[in-house]
C-alpha positions as CSV (number, residue, x, y, z in Angstrom):
1,M,138.4,83.0,97.6
2,K,137.2,81.5,100.8
3,I,133.4,81.5,101.6
4,Q,132.4,81.1,105.2
5,V,128.7,80.4,106.0
6,N,127.2,81.3,109.4
7,S,123.6,81.0,110.5
8,D,121.5,81.7,113.5
9,H,120.0,79.0,115.7
10,H,116.7,79.0,113.7
11,I,118.4,77.8,110.5
12,T,119.6,74.2,110.3
13,A,122.8,73.7,108.5
14,Q,122.0,71.8,105.3
15,T,124.5,70.6,102.7
16,G,122.2,71.9,99.9
17,L,122.0,75.3,101.5
18,S,125.7,75.6,101.8
19,S,126.2,74.5,98.3
20,H,123.7,77.0,97.0
21,V,125.4,79.8,99.0
22,E,128.9,78.9,97.6
23,A,127.6,78.5,94.0
24,S,125.7,81.8,94.1
25,V,128.5,83.8,95.7
26,S,131.2,82.2,93.5
27,A,129.3,82.9,90.3
28,A,128.5,86.5,91.3
29,L,132.2,87.3,92.1
30,E,133.9,85.3,89.4
31,H,135.2,88.5,87.6
32,F,136.7,89.7,90.9
33,R,138.2,86.4,92.1
34,E,141.7,87.8,92.3
35,K,140.6,90.8,94.4
36,V,138.3,89.1,96.9
37,T,140.1,87.1,99.7
38,R,137.1,86.0,101.7
39,V,133.3,86.3,101.8
40,E,131.4,85.8,105.1
41,V,127.8,84.8,104.7
42,H,125.3,85.4,107.6
43,L,121.9,83.7,107.3
44,A,119.1,84.5,109.7
45,D,115.4,83.9,110.3
46,E,114.3,87.1,111.9
47,N,110.9,85.8,113.1
48,G,112.1,82.4,114.4
49,E,109.4,79.8,114.4
50,K,106.8,82.4,113.1
51,S,106.6,82.8,109.4
52,G,106.3,86.1,107.8
53,P,107.0,88.0,104.6
54,G,110.6,89.0,104.2
55,D,111.7,87.4,107.4
56,K,114.7,85.5,105.9
57,R,117.9,87.6,105.8
58,C,121.2,87.1,104.0
59,T,124.1,89.4,104.8
60,L,127.3,89.1,102.6
61,E,130.6,90.6,103.6
62,A,133.3,90.6,101.0
63,R,136.9,91.2,102.1
64,L,138.8,92.9,99.2
65,T,142.6,93.1,99.0
66,G,143.7,96.5,100.2
67,L,140.2,97.9,100.7
68,K,137.5,98.1,103.4
69,P,135.0,95.3,103.5
70,V,131.9,95.5,101.3
71,V,128.6,94.5,103.0
72,V,125.2,94.0,101.5
73,T,122.0,92.7,103.1
74,E,118.8,91.2,101.5
75,H,115.5,90.2,103.0
76,A,113.2,87.7,101.3
77,D,110.4,85.2,101.9
78,N,112.9,82.3,101.7
79,L,116.6,81.8,102.1
80,H,117.3,80.9,98.5
81,Q,115.8,84.2,97.2
82,A,117.6,86.2,99.9
83,I,120.9,84.5,98.9
84,Q,120.4,85.0,95.1
85,H,119.4,88.7,95.5
86,A,122.2,89.4,98.0
87,A,124.8,87.9,95.6
88,V,123.6,90.2,92.8
89,K,123.8,93.2,95.1
90,L,127.3,92.1,96.2
91,E,128.6,91.8,92.6
92,K,127.4,95.4,91.9
93,A,128.8,96.7,95.2
94,V,132.2,95.1,94.7
95,S,132.4,96.4,91.2
96,S,131.7,99.9,92.4
97,A,134.2,99.7,95.2
98,L,136.9,98.6,92.9
99,E,136.1,101.3,90.3
100,R,136.2,104.0,93.0
101,A,139.5,102.7,94.3
102,Q,141.0,102.7,90.8
103,A,139.8,106.2,90.1
104,Q,141.2,107.4,93.5
105,R,144.6,105.8,92.7
106,H,144.6,107.6,89.3
107,R,143.7,110.9,90.9
108,D,146.5,110.4,93.5
109,I,149.1,109.7,90.8
110,V,148.0,112.8,88.8
111,S,148.0,115.1,91.8
112,A,151.4,113.8,93.0
113,H,152.9,114.8,89.7
114,A,150.9,118.0,89.1
115,D,154.0,120.1,89.7
116,D,156.1,118.3,87.2
117,P,155.3,119.9,83.8
118,L,156.8,117.0,81.8
119,L,154.7,114.4,83.6
120,S,151.5,116.5,83.8
121,S,151.6,117.1,80.0
122,A,152.2,113.3,79.5
123,F,149.0,112.6,81.6
124,A,147.1,115.1,79.6
125,A,148.3,113.6,76.3
126,E,147.4,110.1,77.6
127,A,143.9,111.2,78.5
128,E,143.5,112.8,75.1
129,D,144.7,109.6,73.4
130,H,142.1,107.6,75.3
131,T,139.4,110.0,74.3
132,D,140.5,110.0,70.6
133,S,140.7,106.2,70.5
134,A,137.3,105.8,72.0
135,I,135.9,108.1,69.3
136,D,137.9,106.3,66.5
137,D,136.5,103.0,67.7
138,D,132.9,104.1,67.7
139,P,131.3,103.3,64.3
140,A,128.4,105.7,65.0
141,I,130.9,108.7,64.9
142,P,132.0,109.3,61.3
143,A,135.8,109.7,60.9
144,H,135.3,112.9,58.8
145,P,132.3,115.0,59.4
146,P,130.2,115.7,56.2
147,S,131.0,119.0,54.6
148,A,128.2,121.5,54.4
């Protein structure tokens, strides 16, 4: 996963800042390392020389294999906070995007085989097996309900 850091002319490029960006983004996306090809980071000071609350902005754009880019933005009083909060947002957004894509692929497969009675019954049996195994694995659900 490549991480590219960009900043406006109000932010001076510092080694510590780039290291913080790379560490924050890498840690947030560790679970998705195989799916994320590149992350573009855009840092900005919206008020320039004037200081103000929430005037530092961090926008993160993750490029996912086979999907549209996922973009999040966070404003904060300083860049380190903006970067940290944006990384957390990006982790959640990437997770959601991958879950939606997986669910869509499953729906596409099921609908493509809806006319085939053998395959559609196999999908139904597989779905039932997953439901049963989830119940069997849950210690809170008794294996045999108590008799009345």
